[in-house]
C-alpha positions in Angstrom: 0.1 0.0 0.0 1.2 3.7 -0.8 1.9 6.0 2.3 1.2 8.8 0.3 -1.7 10.8 1.6 -2.9 13.8 -0.1 -3.8 16.9 2.6 -5.7 19.9 1.2 -5.1 23.2 2.7 -7.0 23.9 6.3 -8.9 26.8 5.7 -9.7 29.5 8.6 -13.0 30.7 9.2 -13.5 33.4 11.9 -17.2 33.1 11.8 -17.1 29.5 12.4 -17.0 28.4 16.4 -13.4 27.1 17.3 -15.1 23.8 18.9 -17.0 22.9 15.6 -15.3 20.2 13.8 -15.1 20.8 10.1 -14.4 18.5 7.3 -11.6 19.9 5.8 -8.8 17.3 5.8 -8.9 15.7 2.2 -7.3 12.2 2.0 -7.5 9.7 -1.0 -10.4 7.3 -1.2 -9.0 4.0 -0.6 -8.5 1.6 2.6 -6.2 3.5 5.0 -3.6 2.1 7.4 -2.8 3.6 10.6 0.6 5.0 9.1 -1.7 6.9 6.8 -3.6 8.6 9.1 -0.6 9.4 11.0 1.2 10.9 8.3 -1.7 12.8 7.5 -2.0 14.3 11.2 1.7 15.2 10.6 1.4 16.8 7.3 -1.3 18.9 8.9 0.7 19.8 12.1 -1.8 18.3 13.8 -1.8 17.3 17.8 -4.4 14.5 18.0 -5.7 12.0 16.1 -9.2 10.3 16.7 -10.2 7.0 15.4 -13.5 5.4 15.8 -15.5 2.3 14.4 -18.2 3.6 11.8 -17.0 7.6 12.6 -15.6 10.0 10.7 -11.8 10.1 11.3 -10.9 13.5 13.0 -7.6 15.3 14.1 -7.0 18.4 15.8 -5.1 21.4 14.3 -4.2 24.4 16.4 -6.7 23.2 18.8 -9.8 22.7 16.5 -11.3 19.7 15.4 -11.4 18.6 11.8 -13.0 15.8 10.5 -11.2 13.9 7.7 -12.9 13.8 4.2 -12.5 9.9 3.9 -14.9 7.0 4.4 -15.4 5.9 8.2 -13.3 2.7 9.2 -15.0 -0.3 9.9 -14.9 -2.4 13.3 -12.1 -4.7 11.3 -9.9 -2.0 10.2 -10.0 -0.5 13.9 -9.1 -3.8 15.2 -6.3 -4.0 12.6 -5.1 -0.4 14.2 -5.0 -1.8 17.7 -3.1 -4.9 16.8 -0.3 -2.5 14.7 -0.3 -0.6 18.4 -0.2 -3.4 20.4 2.5 -5.3 18.2 4.9 -2.8 18.6 5.0 -2.6 22.4 7.6 -4.5 24.5 4.9 -6.4 26.3 1.9 -6.8 24.2 0.2 -9.6 26.0 0.5 -7.4 29.3 -1.1 -4.3 27.3 -4.1 -6.6 25.9 -5.0 -8.0 29.3 -5.1 -4.8 30.4 -7.2 -3.6 27.7 -9.5 -6.6 28.1 -9.8 -6.5 31.8 -9.8 -2.6 32.5 -11.4 -1.6 29.0 -8.7 0.8 28.1 -5.0 1.1 28.0 -2.5 3.8 27.5 0.4 3.1 25.3 3.3 4.9 23.3 3.5 4.4 19.7 6.4 5.4 17.7 6.4 6.0 13.8 9.8 5.2 12.8 11.7 8.6 11.6 8.4 10.8 12.1 7.2 10.9 15.8 6.2 9.5 18.5 2.4 9.0 20.2 1.0 9.1 23.0 -1.7 6.4 22.8 -5.1 5.6 24.5 -7.1 2.4 23.5 -10.6 2.5 24.8 -14.2 1.0 24.0 -17.2 2.9 22.6 -20.6 1.1 22.5 -18.9 -2.2 22.3 -16.2 -1.4 19.6 -12.7 0.1 19.8 -11.4 3.7 19.8 -8.1 5.1 19.2 -6.8 8.4 20.4 -3.1 9.6 19.4 -1.5 12.7 20.7 1.4 13.5 18.8 4.9 14.1 20.7 7.5 16.1 19.4 10.4 14.0 20.3 12.9 16.9 20.3 13.6 18.4 23.6 12.2 22.0 23.1 14.0 25.1 24.3 12.1 27.9 25.9 12.7 30.4 22.9 11.0 27.8 20.6 8.0 27.4 23.0 7.4 31.3 23.6 7.8 30.6 27.3 8.1 34.0 29.6 11.8 34.2 30.9 10.4 33.4 34.8 9.6 29.5 33.6 13.3 29.4 32.5 14.5 30.5 36.0 12.3 27.2 37.5 15.3 25.0 36.3 17.6 27.1 38.6 16.0 25.6 41.7 17.8 22.8 43.5 15.0 21.6 46.1 11.3 22.0 46.8 8.5 21.6 44.5 7.1 23.1 41.3 3.8 22.2 40.5 2.8 22.6 36.7 -1.2 22.7 36.4 -3.5 23.1 33.3 -6.0 21.5 31.1 -5.6 18.5 29.1 -3.5 19.4 26.2 -2.1 22.7 27.5 1.6 21.9 26.9 2.2 20.8 30.6 4.4 18.1 29.6 6.3 20.1 26.9 7.0 23.0 29.4 8.4 20.2 32.0 10.4 19.1 29.1 12.0 22.4 28.5 12.9 22.6 32.1 14.4 19.2 32.6 16.1 19.6 29.4 18.0 22.6 30.8 19.0 21.0 34.0 20.2 17.9 32.0 22.1 20.3 30.1 24.0 22.5 32.7 24.1 20.4 36.0 26.2 17.4 36.9 23.3 15.2 38.8 20.9 12.1 38.9 17.6 13.0 37.2 14.8 10.2 37.6 11.3 10.5 36.0 8.1 8.3 36.6 5.9 8.7 33.3 2.7 6.9 32.0 4.1 6.8 29.2 7.4 8.6 28.5 6.8 11.5 26.2 10.0 12.9 25.5 13.3 11.1 25.7 16.1 12.7 27.4 19.9 11.8 26.4 22.3 12.1 29.3 24.2 15.5 28.8 25.7 16.6 31.9 23.2 14.6 34.1 22.7 11.0 34.2 18.7 10.4 33.6 16.4 7.5 34.1 13.3 7.8 32.7 10.6 5.0 34.2 7.7 4.5 32.1 4.7 2.7 34.0 3.8 -0.4 32.5 7.0 -1.2 30.7 9.7 -0.3 33.4 7.4 -0.7 36.6 4.1 -2.4 37.1 2.5 0.3 38.8 2.8 4.1 39.4 2.6 3.7 42.7 5.6 0.9 42.8 7.8 3.1 40.7 7.2 5.9 43.0 8.2 3.9 46.0 11.5 2.7 43.9 12.3 6.1 43.1 13.3 7.0 46.4 15.7 4.5 46.7 17.8 5.2 43.4 19.8 8.5 44.9 17.2 11.0 42.7 18.7 15.1 42.6 15.8 16.0 40.5 12.4 13.8 40.2 9.7 14.3 37.6 6.6 12.9 38.5 4.2 12.9 35.7 1.1 13.5 37.5 -0.2 14.1 40.6 -3.2 11.5 40.8 -3.8 10.3 43.9 -2.9 10.8 47.8 0.1 8.5 47.3 2.0 10.5 44.5 1.1 13.7 46.2 2.7 12.3 49.7 5.8 10.9 47.7 6.1 14.3 45.9 5.8 16.5 49.1 7.9 13.9 51.1 10.7 14.1 48.2 10.9 17.8 48.3 10.8 17.6 52.1 13.8 15.5 52.2 16.1 18.0 50.0 15.0 16.9 46.4 13.7 19.1 43.3 10.4 17.8 42.2 8.6 18.7 39.3 5.2 17.5 38.6 1.6 18.1 36.8 -1.6 18.3 38.5 -5.1 19.2 36.1 -6.3 22.6 37.4 -7.4 26.0 35.7 -5.5 28.7 37.3 -2.5 29.0 39.8 -4.1 29.8 43.0 -7.1 27.1 42.8 -4.3 24.6 42.1 -3.2 24.9 45.8 -6.7 24.0 46.6 -6.8 21.3 44.3 -3.6 19.9 45.7 -5.2 20.1 49.3 -7.9 18.2 48.5 -5.7 15.0 47.8 -4.1 15.7 51.5 -4.0 12.2 53.1 -6.5 12.8 56.0 -4.2 11.3 58.7 -1.5 13.7 57.5 -3.3 16.9 56.6 -1.5 19.3 59.1 2.0 18.0 58.4 1.2 18.1 54.6 0.1 21.3 54.6 3.3 22.5 56.4 5.1 20.4 53.8 3.6 22.2 50.9 3.9 26.0 52.4 7.5 25.5 53.4 8.6 23.6 50.2 6.6 25.1 47.4 8.6 26.9 44.8 6.4 27.9 42.2 2.7 27.2 40.8 2.8 27.4 36.6 -0.6 27.3 35.0 -1.0 27.2 31.2 -3.3 28.0 28.7 -3.0 27.8 24.8 -4.0 30.9 22.7 -4.5 30.9 18.7 -2.1 33.5 17.2 -3.5 35.8 14.9 -4.3 34.7 11.6 -4.1 31.0 12.5 -0.2 30.9 12.6 -0.5 28.2 15.3 -0.6 28.4 19.1 1.5 30.1 22.0 1.3 29.1 26.0 -0.5 31.8 28.1 1.4 31.5 31.4 0.1 32.3 34.9 2.8 32.2 37.5 2.5 32.1 41.5 6.0 32.6 42.9 6.1 31.0 46.5 6.9 34.3 48.4 6.7 34.5 52.2 2.8 35.9 52.2 2.0 32.6 49.8 3.7 30.5 52.3 1.8 31.7 55.1 -1.4 31.7 53.3 -0.9 28.4 52.7 0.2 27.4 56.1 -3.1 29.1 57.3 -5.3 27.5 55.0 -6.1 31.2 53.9 -6.6 29.7 50.2 -8.9 32.3 48.6 -6.1 35.0 49.5 -3.7 33.4 47.7 -5.6 34.9 44.2 -4.5 38.6 45.3 -0.7 37.6 45.0 -0.8 36.1 41.2 -0.4 39.4 39.8 2.4 40.7 41.8 5.2 41.1 39.2 7.9 42.3 41.7 8.1 38.9 42.8 8.5 37.2 39.3 4.4 36.3 39.3 1.9 36.9 36.6 -1.6 36.2 35.7 -3.3 34.9 33.1 -4.6 38.3 32.3 -1.7 40.2 32.7 0.1 37.9 29.9 -3.0 38.1 27.5 -2.5 41.9 27.8 1.2 41.8 26.9 0.7 39.3 23.9 -2.0 41.6 22.6 0.2 44.5 22.9 3.0 42.7 20.7 0.0 41.8 18.5 0.8 38.1 18.9 -2.8 37.3 19.9 -6.3 39.2 18.7 -8.5 40.7 21.3 -11.2 38.2 20.8 -8.5 35.5 21.9 -7.4 37.4 24.8 -11.3 37.7 26.2 -11.5 34.0 25.3 -9.3 32.9 27.8 -9.4 36.0 30.1 -9.8 34.8 33.8 -11.7 38.4 34.2 -13.1 39.4 30.9 -14.2 42.8 32.3 -10.8 43.9 33.9 -9.0 42.7 30.6 -11.6 44.7 28.4 -10.4 48.0 30.5 -6.6 47.1 30.0 -7.3 46.3 26.3 -8.6 49.6 25.7 -6.2 51.6 27.1 -3.8 49.9 24.9 -5.8 50.1 21.8 
């Protein structure tokens, strides 16, 4: 089968809602293999591929859903795609067992010479469905990601905890890859990551890097985290705070002199702390609140904004540095007061709306995109009016 796939231009229409799927990705009308779909995704510079039996394939480009103009794959085709992915795993029997007994499984899939994909296989109405997220394997730098300079300074810490928050697909893992990449290039130390699955692969530079993939290198997230603390780490990356155990491990590691980076799902910096507190072990709440207050370095929260004229997306960053007043509010349980600390630029912090205003002023985003992502639309509108 030929692997050449014809991809039409992706047309932008400002009058169409960004969440409305649009049938603008064209492919040849023939039986398509998994590789064909992935190459189409790459050519369109898309981020996600959605395949579901008897449903039109869909990809996501610059955050917008786009249907492919091709026949919907049948159940047999989806089974073939699943087989292709499973057969590429180091432990296909184990992954198939997880899928069979739990209904879904997360794996990594590599298209040789092209890209790596974070892949979720699950069932929808009794049939297979697949979502594949494209991972750019090259370790990005801060300039390429258009991250504010304050984010790069987070790599200069030697102990404590940095929490990167945001919704799914907001670029958390990519920003952390840049931070870990800088530490790897500049410090002779031991870096250990626990991920499910591994996204960016770090080759040893000045540091010695060990990356543990759950399900491949360790039987479970919990076991990997327990083992990690016996492996002499300096810097630790915990892919995601999922539960009380992973939070307890992260706080204990930070409290014993390690530098910890991790992610959590939250929508802004100050509510990230509330989300973390909600995961405290009920028997250690007071201790963990103290550990968080004393060891927190910063909370970063990300959103992705569409650039003017459809030229890709750019991170919008909210940053709350752990100043003495931030530590006090956490220690005292006055979490609502944290909101007022986020815009303190003198302390190195910034709010989403401050960054949106800056991006608008530099003509990187338009007014509609700024308002769409604003935390306080009225206040932002006043700020933008002063610029305009």
